[in-house]
Biotite code that builds the C-alpha atoms (Angstrom):
import biotite.structure as struc

atoms = struc.array([
    struc.Atom([81.219, 43.289, 70.022], chain_id="A", res_id=1, res_name="MET", atom_name="CA", element="C"),
    struc.Atom([81.785, 42.218, 73.626], chain_id="A", res_id=2, res_name="LEU", atom_name="CA", element="C"),
    struc.Atom([83.715, 45.438, 74.205], chain_id="A", res_id=3, res_name="LEU", atom_name="CA", element="C"),
    struc.Atom([80.804, 47.496, 72.833], chain_id="A", res_id=4, res_name="ALA", atom_name="CA", element="C"),
    struc.Atom([78.344, 45.644, 75.027], chain_id="A", res_id=5, res_name="LEU", atom_name="CA", element="C"),
    struc.Atom([80.564, 46.235, 78.042], chain_id="A", res_id=6, res_name="GLY", atom_name="CA", element="C"),
    struc.Atom([80.787, 49.975, 77.327], chain_id="A", res_id=7, res_name="LEU", atom_name="CA", element="C"),
    struc.Atom([77.011, 50.211, 76.862], chain_id="A", res_id=8, res_name="ASP", atom_name="CA", element="C"),
    struc.Atom([76.460, 48.354, 80.145], chain_id="A", res_id=9, res_name="PHE", atom_name="CA", element="C"),
    struc.Atom([78.855, 50.671, 82.005], chain_id="A", res_id=10, res_name="ARG", atom_name="CA", element="C"),
    struc.Atom([77.125, 53.730, 80.520], chain_id="A", res_id=11, res_name="LYS", atom_name="CA", element="C"),
    struc.Atom([73.714, 52.380, 81.541], chain_id="A", res_id=12, res_name="LEU", atom_name="CA", element="C"),
    struc.Atom([74.916, 51.692, 85.097], chain_id="A", res_id=13, res_name="CYS", atom_name="CA", element="C"),
    struc.Atom([76.455, 55.160, 85.366], chain_id="A", res_id=14, res_name="HIS", atom_name="CA", element="C"),
    struc.Atom([73.244, 56.854, 84.181], chain_id="A", res_id=15, res_name="GLU", atom_name="CA", element="C"),
    struc.Atom([71.148, 54.737, 86.567], chain_id="A", res_id=16, res_name="SER", atom_name="CA", element="C"),
    struc.Atom([73.459, 55.669, 89.446], chain_id="A", res_id=17, res_name="LEU", atom_name="CA", element="C"),
    struc.Atom([73.102, 59.379, 88.592], chain_id="A", res_id=18, res_name="GLN", atom_name="CA", element="C"),
    struc.Atom([69.303, 59.150, 88.596], chain_id="A", res_id=19, res_name="ARG", atom_name="CA", element="C"),
    struc.Atom([69.317, 57.158, 91.838], chain_id="A", res_id=20, res_name="PHE", atom_name="CA", element="C"),
    struc.Atom([71.581, 59.656, 93.625], chain_id="A", res_id=21, res_name="LEU", atom_name="CA", element="C"),
    struc.Atom([69.604, 62.647, 92.417], chain_id="A", res_id=22, res_name="ALA", atom_name="CA", element="C"),
    struc.Atom([66.293, 61.072, 93.421], chain_id="A", res_id=23, res_name="SER", atom_name="CA", element="C"),
    struc.Atom([67.690, 60.027, 96.814], chain_id="A", res_id=24, res_name="SER", atom_name="CA", element="C"),
    struc.Atom([68.949, 63.528, 97.619], chain_id="A", res_id=25, res_name="VAL", atom_name="CA", element="C"),
    struc.Atom([65.629, 65.110, 96.587], chain_id="A", res_id=26, res_name="CYS", atom_name="CA", element="C"),
    struc.Atom([63.620, 62.601, 98.604], chain_id="A", res_id=27, res_name="LEU", atom_name="CA", element="C"),
    struc.Atom([65.832, 62.971, 101.678], chain_id="A", res_id=28, res_name="THR", atom_name="CA", element="C"),
    struc.Atom([65.656, 66.775, 101.597], chain_id="A", res_id=29, res_name="LEU", atom_name="CA", element="C"),
    struc.Atom([61.914, 66.648, 101.106], chain_id="A", res_id=30, res_name="GLY", atom_name="CA", element="C"),
    struc.Atom([61.432, 64.324, 104.072], chain_id="A", res_id=31, res_name="LEU", atom_name="CA", element="C"),
    struc.Atom([63.761, 66.351, 106.307], chain_id="A", res_id=32, res_name="LEU", atom_name="CA", element="C"),
    struc.Atom([61.992, 69.576, 105.379], chain_id="A", res_id=33, res_name="THR", atom_name="CA", element="C"),
    struc.Atom([58.534, 68.137, 106.056], chain_id="A", res_id=34, res_name="SER", atom_name="CA", element="C"),
    struc.Atom([59.654, 66.747, 109.430], chain_id="A", res_id=35, res_name="VAL", atom_name="CA", element="C"),
    struc.Atom([61.283, 70.030, 110.471], chain_id="A", res_id=36, res_name="CYS", atom_name="CA", element="C"),
    struc.Atom([58.301, 72.130, 109.395], chain_id="A", res_id=37, res_name="VAL", atom_name="CA", element="C"),
    struc.Atom([55.837, 69.826, 111.138], chain_id="A", res_id=38, res_name="ALA", atom_name="CA", element="C"),
    struc.Atom([57.857, 69.441, 114.315], chain_id="A", res_id=39, res_name="GLY", atom_name="CA", element="C"),
    struc.Atom([59.337, 72.927, 114.703], chain_id="A", res_id=40, res_name="LEU", atom_name="CA", element="C"),
    struc.Atom([56.786, 75.228, 113.059], chain_id="A", res_id=41, res_name="ALA", atom_name="CA", element="C"),
    struc.Atom([56.017, 77.099, 116.296], chain_id="A", res_id=42, res_name="GLU", atom_name="CA", element="C"),
    struc.Atom([59.704, 77.826, 116.955], chain_id="A", res_id=43, res_name="ASP", atom_name="CA", element="C"),
    struc.Atom([60.810, 78.717, 113.425], chain_id="A", res_id=44, res_name="THR", atom_name="CA", element="C"),
    struc.Atom([60.528, 82.329, 112.263], chain_id="A", res_id=45, res_name="SER", atom_name="CA", element="C"),
    struc.Atom([61.155, 84.278, 109.076], chain_id="A", res_id=46, res_name="LEU", atom_name="CA", element="C"),
    struc.Atom([64.107, 86.664, 109.467], chain_id="A", res_id=47, res_name="ILE", atom_name="CA", element="C"),
    struc.Atom([64.266, 88.378, 106.081], chain_id="A", res_id=48, res_name="SER", atom_name="CA", element="C"),
    struc.Atom([63.382, 88.277, 102.394], chain_id="A", res_id=49, res_name="ILE", atom_name="CA", element="C"),
    struc.Atom([64.907, 90.049, 99.451], chain_id="A", res_id=50, res_name="GLY", atom_name="CA", element="C"),
    struc.Atom([66.460, 89.969, 95.972], chain_id="A", res_id=51, res_name="PRO", atom_name="CA", element="C"),
    struc.Atom([70.010, 88.906, 95.191], chain_id="A", res_id=52, res_name="ARG", atom_name="CA", element="C"),
    struc.Atom([72.325, 89.545, 92.235], chain_id="A", res_id=53, res_name="VAL", atom_name="CA", element="C"),
    struc.Atom([75.401, 87.433, 91.600], chain_id="A", res_id=54, res_name="GLY", atom_name="CA", element="C"),
    struc.Atom([78.264, 87.063, 89.151], chain_id="A", res_id=55, res_name="PHE", atom_name="CA", element="C"),
    struc.Atom([81.177, 84.702, 88.606], chain_id="A", res_id=56, res_name="SER", atom_name="CA", element="C"),
    struc.Atom([84.639, 84.794, 87.138], chain_id="A", res_id=57, res_name="GLY", atom_name="CA", element="C"),
    struc.Atom([86.132, 82.010, 85.067], chain_id="A", res_id=58, res_name="LYS", atom_name="CA", element="C"),
    struc.Atom([88.782, 81.335, 87.720], chain_id="A", res_id=59, res_name="ALA", atom_name="CA", element="C"),
    struc.Atom([86.955, 79.936, 90.799], chain_id="A", res_id=60, res_name="PRO", atom_name="CA", element="C"),
    struc.Atom([88.072, 80.011, 94.419], chain_id="A", res_id=61, res_name="LEU", atom_name="CA", element="C"),
    struc.Atom([87.623, 76.221, 94.448], chain_id="A", res_id=62, res_name="TRP", atom_name="CA", element="C"),
    struc.Atom([87.596, 73.696, 91.647], chain_id="A", res_id=63, res_name="GLY", atom_name="CA", element="C"),
    struc.Atom([88.587, 73.879, 87.992], chain_id="A", res_id=64, res_name="ARG", atom_name="CA", element="C"),
    struc.Atom([88.469, 76.662, 85.423], chain_id="A", res_id=65, res_name="GLN", atom_name="CA", element="C"),
    struc.Atom([84.925, 77.537, 84.320], chain_id="A", res_id=66, res_name="GLN", atom_name="CA", element="C"),
    struc.Atom([84.052, 77.923, 80.654], chain_id="A", res_id=67, res_name="LYS", atom_name="CA", element="C"),
    struc.Atom([81.873, 81.057, 81.026], chain_id="A", res_id=68, res_name="TYR", atom_name="CA", element="C"),
    struc.Atom([81.075, 83.980, 83.249], chain_id="A", res_id=69, res_name="ASN", atom_name="CA", element="C"),
    struc.Atom([77.705, 83.382, 84.921], chain_id="A", res_id=70, res_name="PHE", atom_name="CA", element="C"),
    struc.Atom([75.041, 85.717, 86.295], chain_id="A", res_id=71, res_name="GLU", atom_name="CA", element="C"),
    struc.Atom([72.534, 84.945, 89.046], chain_id="A", res_id=72, res_name="LEU", atom_name="CA", element="C"),
    struc.Atom([69.221, 86.691, 89.763], chain_id="A", res_id=73, res_name="TYR", atom_name="CA", element="C"),
    struc.Atom([67.041, 85.272, 92.514], chain_id="A", res_id=74, res_name="ASP", atom_name="CA", element="C"),
    struc.Atom([65.024, 85.935, 95.633], chain_id="A", res_id=75, res_name="GLY", atom_name="CA", element="C"),
    struc.Atom([65.967, 84.521, 99.023], chain_id="A", res_id=76, res_name="ALA", atom_name="CA", element="C"),
    struc.Atom([64.156, 83.906, 102.298], chain_id="A", res_id=77, res_name="ALA", atom_name="CA", element="C"),
    struc.Atom([66.076, 83.442, 105.548], chain_id="A", res_id=78, res_name="LEU", atom_name="CA", element="C"),
    struc.Atom([64.506, 81.482, 108.419], chain_id="A", res_id=79, res_name="PHE", atom_name="CA", element="C"),
    struc.Atom([65.645, 81.249, 112.028], chain_id="A", res_id=80, res_name="ARG", atom_name="CA", element="C"),
    struc.Atom([65.629, 77.679, 113.344], chain_id="A", res_id=81, res_name="LEU", atom_name="CA", element="C"),
    struc.Atom([64.955, 77.049, 117.038], chain_id="A", res_id=82, res_name="PRO", atom_name="CA", element="C"),
    struc.Atom([68.530, 76.369, 118.195], chain_id="A", res_id=83, res_name="TRP", atom_name="CA", element="C"),
    struc.Atom([70.184, 79.531, 119.614], chain_id="A", res_id=84, res_name="VAL", atom_name="CA", element="C"),
    struc.Atom([73.158, 79.841, 121.996], chain_id="A", res_id=85, res_name="TRP", atom_name="CA", element="C"),
    struc.Atom([74.007, 83.202, 123.677], chain_id="A", res_id=86, res_name="PRO", atom_name="CA", element="C"),
    struc.Atom([77.773, 83.683, 124.012], chain_id="A", res_id=87, res_name="LEU", atom_name="CA", element="C"),
    struc.Atom([78.036, 84.778, 127.657], chain_id="A", res_id=88, res_name="ASN", atom_name="CA", element="C"),
    struc.Atom([77.642, 88.547, 128.132], chain_id="A", res_id=89, res_name="ASP", atom_name="CA", element="C"),
    struc.Atom([79.358, 89.564, 124.903], chain_id="A", res_id=90, res_name="THR", atom_name="CA", element="C"),
    struc.Atom([76.146, 90.498, 123.094], chain_id="A", res_id=91, res_name="GLY", atom_name="CA", element="C"),
    struc.Atom([76.939, 87.872, 120.454], chain_id="A", res_id=92, res_name="TRP", atom_name="CA", element="C"),
    struc.Atom([74.991, 84.685, 119.866], chain_id="A", res_id=93, res_name="LYS", atom_name="CA", element="C"),
    struc.Atom([75.229, 81.580, 117.719], chain_id="A", res_id=94, res_name="ALA", atom_name="CA", element="C"),
    struc.Atom([72.114, 80.398, 115.928], chain_id="A", res_id=95, res_name="GLU", atom_name="CA", element="C"),
    struc.Atom([70.918, 77.978, 113.274], chain_id="A", res_id=96, res_name="THR", atom_name="CA", element="C"),
    struc.Atom([69.240, 79.206, 110.112], chain_id="A", res_id=97, res_name="ARG", atom_name="CA", element="C"),
    struc.Atom([67.824, 77.992, 106.823], chain_id="A", res_id=98, res_name="LEU", atom_name="CA", element="C"),
    struc.Atom([68.396, 79.838, 103.533], chain_id="A", res_id=99, res_name="ILE", atom_name="CA", element="C"),
    struc.Atom([65.975, 79.150, 100.684], chain_id="A", res_id=100, res_name="THR", atom_name="CA", element="C"),
    struc.Atom([66.098, 80.738, 97.239], chain_id="A", res_id=101, res_name="SER", atom_name="CA", element="C"),
    struc.Atom([64.716, 80.514, 93.720], chain_id="A", res_id=102, res_name="ALA", atom_name="CA", element="C"),
    struc.Atom([65.688, 82.340, 90.556], chain_id="A", res_id=103, res_name="GLY", atom_name="CA", element="C"),
    struc.Atom([67.662, 82.026, 87.347], chain_id="A", res_id=104, res_name="GLU", atom_name="CA", element="C"),
    struc.Atom([71.238, 81.307, 86.336], chain_id="A", res_id=105, res_name="LEU", atom_name="CA", element="C"),
    struc.Atom([72.553, 82.754, 83.062], chain_id="A", res_id=106, res_name="ILE", atom_name="CA", element="C"),
    struc.Atom([75.673, 81.656, 81.199], chain_id="A", res_id=107, res_name="GLY", atom_name="CA", element="C"),
    struc.Atom([76.918, 80.375, 77.860], chain_id="A", res_id=108, res_name="GLY", atom_name="CA", element="C"),
    struc.Atom([73.953, 81.936, 76.065], chain_id="A", res_id=109, res_name="GLY", atom_name="CA", element="C"),
    struc.Atom([71.495, 79.907, 78.146], chain_id="A", res_id=110, res_name="ASN", atom_name="CA", element="C"),
    struc.Atom([69.174, 80.622, 81.076], chain_id="A", res_id=111, res_name="THR", atom_name="CA", element="C"),
    struc.Atom([68.006, 78.060, 83.592], chain_id="A", res_id=112, res_name="GLY", atom_name="CA", element="C"),
    struc.Atom([65.947, 77.952, 86.763], chain_id="A", res_id=113, res_name="LEU", atom_name="CA", element="C"),
    struc.Atom([67.727, 77.294, 90.032], chain_id="A", res_id=114, res_name="MET", atom_name="CA", element="C"),
    struc.Atom([66.622, 76.724, 93.630], chain_id="A", res_id=115, res_name="ALA", atom_name="CA", element="C"),
    struc.Atom([68.618, 76.163, 96.822], chain_id="A", res_id=116, res_name="THR", atom_name="CA", element="C"),
    struc.Atom([67.957, 74.810, 100.302], chain_id="A", res_id=117, res_name="LEU", atom_name="CA", element="C"),
    struc.Atom([70.873, 75.504, 102.674], chain_id="A", res_id=118, res_name="VAL", atom_name="CA", element="C"),
    struc.Atom([70.998, 74.852, 106.453], chain_id="A", res_id=119, res_name="PRO", atom_name="CA", element="C"),
    struc.Atom([73.229, 77.519, 107.953], chain_id="A", res_id=120, res_name="ASP", atom_name="CA", element="C"),
    struc.Atom([75.121, 78.398, 111.154], chain_id="A", res_id=121, res_name="PHE", atom_name="CA", element="C"),
    struc.Atom([75.450, 82.090, 112.066], chain_id="A", res_id=122, res_name="ALA", atom_name="CA", element="C"),
    struc.Atom([77.227, 84.310, 114.575], chain_id="A", res_id=123, res_name="LEU", atom_name="CA", element="C"),
    struc.Atom([75.470, 87.632, 115.172], chain_id="A", res_id=124, res_name="SER", atom_name="CA", element="C"),
    struc.Atom([76.334, 90.513, 117.458], chain_id="A", res_id=125, res_name="GLY", atom_name="CA", element="C"),
    struc.Atom([75.832, 94.140, 118.439], chain_id="A", res_id=126, res_name="TRP", atom_name="CA", element="C"),
    struc.Atom([72.103, 93.493, 118.889], chain_id="A", res_id=127, res_name="HIS", atom_name="CA", element="C"),
    struc.Atom([71.826, 91.949, 115.446], chain_id="A", res_id=128, res_name="GLY", atom_name="CA", element="C"),
    struc.Atom([73.613, 94.755, 113.577], chain_id="A", res_id=129, res_name="VAL", atom_name="CA", element="C"),
    struc.Atom([76.132, 92.348, 111.993], chain_id="A", res_id=130, res_name="ALA", atom_name="CA", element="C"),
    struc.Atom([76.307, 88.625, 111.326], chain_id="A", res_id=131, res_name="SER", atom_name="CA", element="C"),
    struc.Atom([78.609, 86.081, 109.731], chain_id="A", res_id=132, res_name="VAL", atom_name="CA", element="C"),
    struc.Atom([77.312, 82.716, 108.535], chain_id="A", res_id=133, res_name="ASP", atom_name="CA", element="C"),
    struc.Atom([78.360, 79.553, 106.747], chain_id="A", res_id=134, res_name="PHE", atom_name="CA", element="C"),
    struc.Atom([76.539, 76.441, 105.639], chain_id="A", res_id=135, res_name="GLY", atom_name="CA", element="C"),
    struc.Atom([76.075, 73.688, 103.073], chain_id="A", res_id=136, res_name="ALA", atom_name="CA", element="C"),
    struc.Atom([73.027, 72.261, 101.348], chain_id="A", res_id=137, res_name="GLY", atom_name="CA", element="C"),
    struc.Atom([71.560, 71.364, 97.978], chain_id="A", res_id=138, res_name="ALA", atom_name="CA", element="C"),
    struc.Atom([70.871, 73.196, 94.733], chain_id="A", res_id=139, res_name="ALA", atom_name="CA", element="C"),
    struc.Atom([68.439, 72.066, 92.041], chain_id="A", res_id=140, res_name="PHE", atom_name="CA", element="C"),
    struc.Atom([69.098, 72.761, 88.335], chain_id="A", res_id=141, res_name="PHE", atom_name="CA", element="C"),
    struc.Atom([66.294, 71.583, 86.024], chain_id="A", res_id=142, res_name="PRO", atom_name="CA", element="C"),
    struc.Atom([68.626, 72.756, 83.225], chain_id="A", res_id=143, res_name="LYS", atom_name="CA", element="C"),
    struc.Atom([72.244, 71.875, 83.938], chain_id="A", res_id=144, res_name="TYR", atom_name="CA", element="C"),
    struc.Atom([73.940, 72.396, 80.540], chain_id="A", res_id=145, res_name="LYS", atom_name="CA", element="C"),
    struc.Atom([74.946, 75.980, 79.722], chain_id="A", res_id=146, res_name="PHE", atom_name="CA", element="C"),
    struc.Atom([76.633, 76.138, 76.332], chain_id="A", res_id=147, res_name="GLY", atom_name="CA", element="C"),
    struc.Atom([79.551, 73.738, 76.530], chain_id="A", res_id=148, res_name="THR", atom_name="CA", element="C"),
    struc.Atom([79.677, 73.788, 80.359], chain_id="A", res_id=149, res_name="GLN", atom_name="CA", element="C"),
    struc.Atom([77.927, 70.811, 81.878], chain_id="A", res_id=150, res_name="ASN", atom_name="CA", element="C"),
    struc.Atom([77.180, 70.801, 85.611], chain_id="A", res_id=151, res_name="PHE", atom_name="CA", element="C"),
    struc.Atom([76.636, 67.045, 85.316], chain_id="A", res_id=152, res_name="GLY", atom_name="CA", element="C"),
    struc.Atom([73.116, 66.685, 86.690], chain_id="A", res_id=153, res_name="GLY", atom_name="CA", element="C"),
    struc.Atom([70.083, 68.398, 88.233], chain_id="A", res_id=154, res_name="PRO", atom_name="CA", element="C"),
    struc.Atom([71.185, 68.138, 91.880], chain_id="A", res_id=155, res_name="VAL", atom_name="CA", element="C"),
    struc.Atom([74.283, 70.005, 93.063], chain_id="A", res_id=156, res_name="GLN", atom_name="CA", element="C"),
    struc.Atom([75.903, 70.584, 96.421], chain_id="A", res_id=157, res_name="LEU", atom_name="CA", element="C"),
    struc.Atom([76.243, 74.210, 97.503], chain_id="A", res_id=158, res_name="VAL", atom_name="CA", element="C"),
    struc.Atom([78.575, 75.610, 100.158], chain_id="A", res_id=159, res_name="ALA", atom_name="CA", element="C"),
    struc.Atom([78.126, 79.199, 101.299], chain_id="A", res_id=160, res_name="THR", atom_name="CA", element="C"),
    struc.Atom([79.707, 81.860, 103.470], chain_id="A", res_id=161, res_name="ILE", atom_name="CA", element="C"),
    struc.Atom([78.263, 85.332, 103.965], chain_id="A", res_id=162, res_name="GLY", atom_name="CA", element="C"),
    struc.Atom([78.297, 88.555, 105.933], chain_id="A", res_id=163, res_name="ILE", atom_name="CA", element="C"),
    struc.Atom([75.298, 90.834, 106.536], chain_id="A", res_id=164, res_name="ALA", atom_name="CA", element="C"),
    struc.Atom([74.679, 94.242, 108.089], chain_id="A", res_id=165, res_name="PHE", atom_name="CA", element="C"),
    struc.Atom([71.390, 95.564, 109.501], chain_id="A", res_id=166, res_name="ASN", atom_name="CA", element="C"),
    struc.Atom([72.188, 99.273, 109.829], chain_id="A", res_id=167, res_name="LEU", atom_name="CA", element="C"),
    struc.Atom([68.611, 100.490, 109.249], chain_id="A", res_id=168, res_name="LEU", atom_name="CA", element="C"),
    struc.Atom([65.370, 99.326, 110.810], chain_id="A", res_id=169, res_name="SER", atom_name="CA", element="C"),
    struc.Atom([63.796, 96.522, 108.743], chain_id="A", res_id=170, res_name="HIS", atom_name="CA", element="C"),
    struc.Atom([66.533, 96.654, 106.090], chain_id="A", res_id=171, res_name="ALA", atom_name="CA", element="C"),
    struc.Atom([69.688, 94.646, 105.520], chain_id="A", res_id=172, res_name="TYR", atom_name="CA", element="C"),
    struc.Atom([72.537, 94.378, 103.032], chain_id="A", res_id=173, res_name="THR", atom_name="CA", element="C"),
    struc.Atom([75.134, 91.687, 102.639], chain_id="A", res_id=174, res_name="GLY", atom_name="CA", element="C"),
    struc.Atom([77.644, 89.826, 100.515], chain_id="A", res_id=175, res_name="PHE", atom_name="CA", element="C"),
    struc.Atom([77.817, 86.072, 99.994], chain_id="A", res_id=176, res_name="ARG", atom_name="CA", element="C"),
    struc.Atom([79.896, 83.473, 98.153], chain_id="A", res_id=177, res_name="VAL", atom_name="CA", element="C"),
    struc.Atom([78.204, 80.338, 96.806], chain_id="A", res_id=178, res_name="HIS", atom_name="CA", element="C"),
    struc.Atom([80.229, 77.364, 95.570], chain_id="A", res_id=179, res_name="HIS", atom_name="CA", element="C"),
    struc.Atom([78.252, 74.907, 93.425], chain_id="A", res_id=180, res_name="PHE", atom_name="CA", element="C"),
    struc.Atom([79.705, 71.443, 92.793], chain_id="A", res_id=181, res_name="SER", atom_name="CA", element="C"),
    struc.Atom([78.597, 67.902, 92.036], chain_id="A", res_id=182, res_name="ASP", atom_name="CA", element="C"),
    struc.Atom([81.358, 66.563, 94.363], chain_id="A", res_id=183, res_name="ALA", atom_name="CA", element="C"),
    struc.Atom([82.261, 64.036, 91.678], chain_id="A", res_id=184, res_name="GLY", atom_name="CA", element="C"),
    struc.Atom([78.820, 62.395, 91.625], chain_id="A", res_id=185, res_name="ILE", atom_name="CA", element="C"),
    struc.Atom([78.350, 62.864, 87.875], chain_id="A", res_id=186, res_name="TYR", atom_name="CA", element="C"),
    struc.Atom([81.883, 62.062, 86.791], chain_id="A", res_id=187, res_name="GLY", atom_name="CA", element="C"),
    struc.Atom([85.131, 63.931, 86.052], chain_id="A", res_id=188, res_name="PRO", atom_name="CA", element="C"),
    struc.Atom([83.778, 66.036, 83.161], chain_id="A", res_id=189, res_name="SER", atom_name="CA", element="C"),
    struc.Atom([81.214, 67.965, 85.273], chain_id="A", res_id=190, res_name="ALA", atom_name="CA", element="C"),
    struc.Atom([82.070, 71.561, 86.225], chain_id="A", res_id=191, res_name="LEU", atom_name="CA", element="C"),
    struc.Atom([80.741, 73.713, 89.053], chain_id="A", res_id=192, res_name="GLY", atom_name="CA", element="C"),
    struc.Atom([80.720, 77.475, 89.540], chain_id="A", res_id=193, res_name="VAL", atom_name="CA", element="C"),
    struc.Atom([81.523, 80.061, 92.214], chain_id="A", res_id=194, res_name="ASP", atom_name="CA", element="C"),
    struc.Atom([79.028, 82.924, 92.536], chain_id="A", res_id=195, res_name="MET", atom_name="CA", element="C"),
    struc.Atom([79.689, 86.240, 94.302], chain_id="A", res_id=196, res_name="TYR", atom_name="CA", element="C"),
    struc.Atom([76.317, 87.543, 95.474], chain_id="A", res_id=197, res_name="ILE", atom_name="CA", element="C"),
    struc.Atom([75.120, 90.952, 96.672], chain_id="A", res_id=198, res_name="ALA", atom_name="CA", element="C"),
    struc.Atom([72.041, 90.870, 98.925], chain_id="A", res_id=199, res_name="GLU", atom_name="CA", element="C"),
    struc.Atom([69.517, 93.567, 99.812], chain_id="A", res_id=200, res_name="LEU", atom_name="CA", element="C"),
    struc.Atom([66.141, 93.169, 101.429], chain_id="A", res_id=201, res_name="GLY", atom_name="CA", element="C"),
    struc.Atom([63.547, 93.533, 104.153], chain_id="A", res_id=202, res_name="TYR", atom_name="CA", element="C"),
    struc.Atom([64.190, 92.307, 107.699], chain_id="A", res_id=203, res_name="ARG", atom_name="CA", element="C"),
    struc.Atom([61.260, 91.414, 109.941], chain_id="A", res_id=204, res_name="PHE", atom_name="CA", element="C"),
])
């Protein structure tokens, strides 16, 4: 009986810790976003918007074997943040960005909503014709169980790296890799996913 009570107590503590961590991340991101928008609204600009289509394989670049192939369909908005550094006279510059997105993730016979908020660092050159970026942020999964694959909880970490080309006026195309993971927050049984994403959209 004491053993059963101990197991129940450990389970309760683990679940409470999960809820606390998820709530803390959401609250922190919300506060940071509100501060940035209020304090930097005049210096922040919208770079581009457009649809994205992604897919996964079962063997990820990082992490353990996934149980299913996943598909991603969403829309993304890319914002330029106020910090920009020209790289001498090379025509290249380093700048800070923010990637936001919302859409759906499909896998294991299930479909769930997904949103991301990713601060990003980019190198762009040739008068903005090409850019390479990388960043890390948070993803939100209201539904985090897809068939037998469990992401562990509603808040995930997302790391990204991408390349984009702006060969036509007001149009861009690109390719991006997203890695979703709980970073061990929800325990050893949780699985993440790597998504390979094609981007196409309108550039302001």
